[in-house]
Structures are given as structure tokens and as C-alpha cells.
Short mmCIF file of the C-alpha atoms (twelve columns), coordinates in Angstrom:
data_MODEL
# 
_entry.id   MODEL 
# 
loop_
_atom_site.group_PDB 
_atom_site.id 
_atom_site.type_symbol 
_atom_site.label_atom_id 
_atom_site.label_alt_id 
_atom_site.label_comp_id 
_atom_site.label_asym_id 
_atom_site.label_seq_id 
_atom_site.Cartn_x 
_atom_site.Cartn_y 
_atom_site.Cartn_z 
_atom_site.pdbx_PDB_model_num 
ATOM 1   C CA . MET A 1   -10.473 -15.350 -7.784  1 
ATOM 2   C CA . VAL A 2   -8.053  -12.661 -9.170  1 
ATOM 3   C CA . ASP A 3   -5.667  -13.452 -11.558 1 
ATOM 4   C CA . GLU A 4   -2.241  -12.735 -9.970  1 
ATOM 5   C CA . SER A 5   -0.852  -11.116 -13.007 1 
ATOM 6   C CA . SER A 6   -3.534  -8.588  -13.008 1 
ATOM 7   C CA . LEU A 7   -2.206  -7.385  -9.682  1 
ATOM 8   C CA . VAL A 8   1.396   -6.312  -11.112 1 
ATOM 9   C CA . GLY A 9   1.391   -2.458  -11.296 1 
ATOM 10  C CA . TYR A 10  2.869   -0.477  -14.210 1 
ATOM 11  C CA . CYS A 11  5.802   0.078   -11.699 1 
ATOM 12  C CA . GLY A 12  6.420   -3.382  -11.029 1 
ATOM 13  C CA . LEU A 13  4.957   -3.613  -7.516  1 
ATOM 14  C CA . TYR A 14  2.594   -6.432  -6.891  1 
ATOM 15  C CA . CYS A 15  -0.863  -4.787  -5.464  1 
ATOM 16  C CA . GLY A 16  -1.503  -8.141  -3.881  1 
ATOM 17  C CA . ALA A 17  1.428   -7.234  -1.470  1 
ATOM 18  C CA . CYS A 18  0.207   -3.661  -0.431  1 
ATOM 19  C CA . ALA A 19  -1.067  -2.935  2.782   1 
ATOM 20  C CA . ILE A 20  -3.806  -0.726  1.296   1 
ATOM 21  C CA . TYR A 21  -4.887  -3.070  -1.393  1 
ATOM 22  C CA . GLN A 22  -4.849  -5.616  1.728   1 
ATOM 23  C CA . GLN A 23  -7.327  -3.399  3.674   1 
ATOM 24  C CA . MET A 24  -4.672  -3.156  6.779   1 
ATOM 25  C CA . ILE A 25  -6.015  0.367   7.492   1 
ATOM 26  C CA . ARG A 26  -9.506  -0.363  7.614   1 
ATOM 27  C CA . LYS A 27  -9.382  -3.407  9.464   1 
ATOM 28  C CA . ARG A 28  -6.698  -2.003  12.130  1 
ATOM 29  C CA . GLY A 29  -8.820  1.389   12.129  1 
ATOM 30  C CA . THR A 30  -11.977 -0.891  12.590  1 
ATOM 31  C CA . GLN A 31  -10.371 -2.940  15.431  1 
ATOM 32  C CA . LEU A 32  -9.089  0.102   17.176  1 
ATOM 33  C CA . LEU A 33  -12.652 1.895   17.427  1 
ATOM 34  C CA . GLU A 34  -14.171 -1.365  18.175  1 
ATOM 35  C CA . VAL A 35  -11.687 -1.629  21.391  1 
ATOM 36  C CA . LEU A 36  -11.933 2.254   22.167  1 
ATOM 37  C CA . ASP A 37  -15.474 2.002   22.044  1 
ATOM 38  C CA . ALA A 38  -15.461 -0.944  24.130  1 
ATOM 39  C CA . TYR A 39  -13.715 0.366   26.793  1 
ATOM 40  C CA . GLN A 40  -15.979 4.031   26.456  1 
ATOM 41  C CA . LEU A 41  -12.707 5.800   25.993  1 
ATOM 42  C CA . GLY A 42  -14.582 8.711   23.997  1 
ATOM 43  C CA . GLU A 43  -16.429 9.520   27.368  1 
ATOM 44  C CA . ILE A 44  -13.495 8.909   29.413  1 
ATOM 45  C CA . ALA A 45  -11.661 11.336  27.379  1 
ATOM 46  C CA . LYS A 46  -14.043 14.058  28.036  1 
ATOM 47  C CA . GLU A 47  -13.423 13.910  31.790  1 
ATOM 48  C CA . ALA A 48  -9.704  12.895  31.429  1 
ATOM 49  C CA . LYS A 49  -8.957  16.022  29.305  1 
ATOM 50  C CA . GLU A 50  -8.604  18.079  32.636  1 
ATOM 51  C CA . TRP A 51  -5.436  15.920  33.396  1 
ATOM 52  C CA . ASP A 52  -4.297  15.499  30.066  1 
ATOM 53  C CA . PRO A 53  -5.139  18.523  27.736  1 
ATOM 54  C CA . ASN A 54  -4.298  16.258  24.484  1 
ATOM 55  C CA . LEU A 55  -7.547  14.160  25.103  1 
ATOM 56  C CA . ALA A 56  -9.742  17.175  24.437  1 
ATOM 57  C CA . HIS A 57  -8.836  16.111  20.794  1 
ATOM 58  C CA . TYR A 58  -10.173 12.622  21.180  1 
ATOM 59  C CA . PRO A 59  -13.424 13.555  18.692  1 
ATOM 60  C CA . GLN A 60  -10.755 14.945  16.101  1 
ATOM 61  C CA . PHE A 61  -8.723  11.886  16.496  1 
ATOM 62  C CA . GLU A 62  -11.835 9.728   15.753  1 
ATOM 63  C CA . ASP A 63  -12.658 11.952  12.727  1 
ATOM 64  C CA . VAL A 64  -9.309  11.500  11.235  1 
ATOM 65  C CA . LEU A 65  -9.058  8.096   11.833  1 
ATOM 66  C CA . GLN A 66  -12.661 7.621   9.711   1 
ATOM 67  C CA . SER A 67  -11.059 9.772   7.320   1 
ATOM 68  C CA . LEU A 68  -8.118  7.684   6.850   1 
ATOM 69  C CA . MET A 69  -10.199 4.348   6.687   1 
ATOM 70  C CA . LYS A 70  -12.249 5.620   4.279   1 
ATOM 71  C CA . MET A 71  -9.380  7.369   1.898   1 
ATOM 72  C CA . PHE A 72  -6.943  3.913   2.318   1 
ATOM 73  C CA . GLY A 73  -9.902  1.457   3.004   1 
ATOM 74  C CA . GLU A 74  -9.918  -0.099  -0.466  1 
ATOM 75  C CA . CYS A 75  -7.919  -0.150  -3.475  1 
ATOM 76  C CA . PRO A 76  -8.902  -1.883  -6.722  1 
ATOM 77  C CA . SER A 77  -5.153  -2.362  -7.741  1 
ATOM 78  C CA . CYS A 78  -3.152  -0.243  -10.317 1 
ATOM 79  C CA . LEU A 79  -4.716  -1.453  -13.699 1 
ATOM 80  C CA . GLU A 80  -8.050  -1.010  -12.168 1 
ATOM 81  C CA . GLY A 81  -7.190  2.562   -11.559 1 
ATOM 82  C CA . GLY A 82  -6.298  2.724   -7.717  1 
ATOM 83  C CA . GLY A 83  -2.621  3.929   -6.487  1 
ATOM 84  C CA . PRO A 84  -1.982  7.622   -7.212  1 
ATOM 85  C CA . PRO A 85  -4.303  9.157   -9.395  1 
ATOM 86  C CA . VAL A 86  -1.164  10.948  -11.363 1 
ATOM 87  C CA . CYS A 87  1.161   8.325   -11.291 1 
ATOM 88  C CA . VAL A 88  3.757   9.063   -14.001 1 
ATOM 89  C CA . ILE A 89  4.768   5.686   -14.378 1 
ATOM 90  C CA . ARG A 90  1.192   4.509   -15.158 1 
ATOM 91  C CA . GLY A 91  0.978   7.048   -17.635 1 
ATOM 92  C CA . CYS A 92  4.450   6.527   -19.456 1 
ATOM 93  C CA . CYS A 93  3.976   2.655   -19.572 1 
ATOM 94  C CA . LYS A 94  0.332   3.385   -21.080 1 
ATOM 95  C CA . GLU A 95  2.096   5.856   -23.654 1 
ATOM 96  C CA . SER A 96  4.496   3.155   -24.569 1 
ATOM 97  C CA . GLY A 97  2.289   0.325   -24.705 1 
ATOM 98  C CA . PHE A 98  4.363   -1.496  -21.882 1 
ATOM 99  C CA . SER A 99  2.552   -3.647  -18.929 1 
ATOM 100 C CA . THR A 100 5.241   -2.575  -16.680 1 
ATOM 101 C CA . CYS A 101 8.465   -0.520  -16.459 1 
ATOM 102 C CA . ALA A 102 10.285  -3.575  -16.591 1 
ATOM 103 C CA . GLU A 103 9.815   -3.955  -20.483 1 
ATOM 104 C CA . CYS A 104 11.445  -0.359  -20.995 1 
ATOM 105 C CA . ASP A 105 15.025  -0.428  -22.175 1 
ATOM 106 C CA . LYS A 106 15.552  2.939   -20.074 1 
ATOM 107 C CA . MET A 107 14.642  1.271   -16.693 1 
ATOM 108 C CA . PRO A 108 15.246  2.561   -14.223 1 
ATOM 109 C CA . CYS A 109 14.707  5.842   -15.216 1 
ATOM 110 C CA . ASP A 110 13.703  9.113   -13.072 1 
ATOM 111 C CA . LYS A 111 10.143  8.055   -13.098 1 
ATOM 112 C CA . VAL A 112 10.625  5.150   -11.468 1 
ATOM 113 C CA . GLN A 113 13.540  6.391   -8.908  1 
ATOM 114 C CA . PRO A 114 11.131  7.452   -6.145  1 
ATOM 115 C CA . GLN A 115 9.564   4.249   -5.911  1 
ATOM 116 C CA . VAL A 116 13.124  2.349   -6.096  1 
ATOM 117 C CA . GLN A 117 14.215  4.568   -3.257  1 
ATOM 118 C CA . GLY A 118 10.715  4.125   -1.321  1 
ATOM 119 C CA . TYR A 119 10.590  0.450   -1.471  1 
ATOM 120 C CA . ARG A 120 13.651  -1.648  -0.910  1 
ATOM 121 C CA . GLY A 121 14.196  -4.226  -3.509  1 
ATOM 122 C CA . HIS A 122 12.064  -2.725  -6.030  1 
ATOM 123 C CA . LEU A 123 14.982  -2.660  -8.659  1 
ATOM 124 C CA . ALA A 124 15.442  -6.584  -7.826  1 
ATOM 125 C CA . MET A 125 12.040  -7.070  -8.277  1 
ATOM 126 C CA . LEU A 126 11.899  -5.389  -11.747 1 
ATOM 127 C CA . HIS A 127 15.142  -7.234  -12.689 1 
ATOM 128 C CA . ARG A 128 13.206  -10.551 -11.582 1 
ATOM 129 C CA . ILE A 129 10.147  -9.585  -14.104 1 
ATOM 130 C CA . GLN A 130 12.557  -9.208  -16.769 1 
ATOM 131 C CA . GLU A 131 14.418  -12.588 -15.716 1 
ATOM 132 C CA . ILE A 132 11.198  -14.797 -15.826 1 
ATOM 133 C CA . GLY A 133 8.289   -12.649 -16.957 1 
ATOM 134 C CA . LYS A 134 5.736   -10.922 -15.350 1 
ATOM 135 C CA . ASP A 135 3.354   -13.845 -14.863 1 
ATOM 136 C CA . LYS A 136 5.690   -16.036 -13.403 1 
ATOM 137 C CA . TRP A 137 6.922   -13.357 -11.008 1 
ATOM 138 C CA . ALA A 138 3.306   -12.549 -9.971  1 
ATOM 139 C CA . LYS A 139 2.467   -16.216 -8.996  1 
ATOM 140 C CA . GLU A 140 5.878   -16.109 -6.869  1 
ATOM 141 C CA . MET A 141 4.561   -12.884 -5.268  1 
ATOM 142 C CA . GLU A 142 1.131   -14.522 -4.531  1 
ATOM 143 C CA . ARG A 143 2.734   -17.493 -2.900  1 
ATOM 144 C CA . LYS A 144 4.899   -14.801 -0.534  1 
ATOM 145 C CA . VAL A 145 1.551   -13.021 0.287   1 
ATOM 146 C CA . ARG A 146 -0.294  -16.188 1.188   1 
ATOM 147 C CA . LYS A 147 2.586   -16.653 3.559   1 
ATOM 148 C CA . GLY A 148 2.310   -13.212 4.938   1 
ATOM 149 C CA . PHE A 149 4.242   -10.956 3.219   1 
ATOM 150 C CA . SER A 150 3.398   -7.239  2.674   1 
ATOM 151 C CA . TYR A 151 5.299   -4.170  1.478   1 
ATOM 152 C CA . ILE A 152 4.692   -2.706  5.208   1 
ATOM 153 C CA . LYS A 153 6.817   -5.136  6.428   1 
ATOM 154 C CA . VAL A 154 9.758   -4.044  4.062   1 
ATOM 155 C CA . MET A 155 8.934   -0.278  4.457   1 
ATOM 156 C CA . ALA A 156 8.930   -0.388  8.048   1 
ATOM 157 C CA . LYS A 157 12.286  -2.029  8.747   1 
ATOM 158 C CA . SER A 158 14.959  0.520   9.828   1 
ATOM 159 C CA . GLU A 159 18.048  0.562   7.807   1 
ATOM 160 C CA . ASP A 160 20.970  -0.863  9.588   1 
# 
């Protein structure tokens, strides 16, 4: 079993709630390919491209899907080297000796702003880490993940 606090990234996001860490692309891509194969849609697309020219690109679609599944199929977590290879937050935290940017008195700085803008509630998560500590926060997040939470649910919701 993985220690929950080892899944807290330098930016303060919980890797266990990440759709890529949860292997959603790989799992759903595999399911999609199984359905397409079961219905022999690759063969049907060859014949159907006469009435729908877009189906001529079906082999490229499968190649792109396979590439996405390979590229985003597994992530070991931020602390294990996953996530963006040139993450400025990771570099800054390592240089400063912080386990997360929640420890920094300059938070939120320009380096974390893209994350804050991309993940609704990110700033609140960083403040929660400051309030209760990384270990307790990680346990809270793991409980949410066990109940089905994923950041993809936050990201996919439209702004009202």
C-alpha cells in the first residue's frame, strides 16, 4: 500500500486524485478499442469511407489513441519523477527544501498561478495543507479518492 503523503506533489495536488495517475486514459482507451474491435469497426470504416470520408482516417485514430495510452497510461507520482518533466514548482521546492509550495511564505507566487487557474480549488487545497499539515490533508484526499473523487471531475465542470 502506498503512503498517502508520498502522493502529495510539490504543487500541493494529490497525485492519487489525478486521472493520469488513476490510469483513466489507458483504461478507457483499452475499453474503447475492445468495443471497436468487437464490432469490427476498423473493417467497416474501410468500406464506409465512401459515404463518410472522415472514416478514411480510422487507422490514424487508432494510432493516436495508442500513443495517448502509452504517453499518459502510467504516472509514478510527482515525487517519483512523474508529472511535467520541467515543472518549475518541483524545481523551486527542491531548491528551497520544501515538500510543497504550501510551506513557502511567497505562496501563491507566479510559479503556481497556472496550477491555481487550471484546478478550481487548488489555492484552497494549499491553504488546507498549511492549516492541518500535509499528512492529514493526504489522508483526507485519499478518503475522497476512495469515494470516487478525481481532479478530472473538477476540470470537466463548466463555469457557471
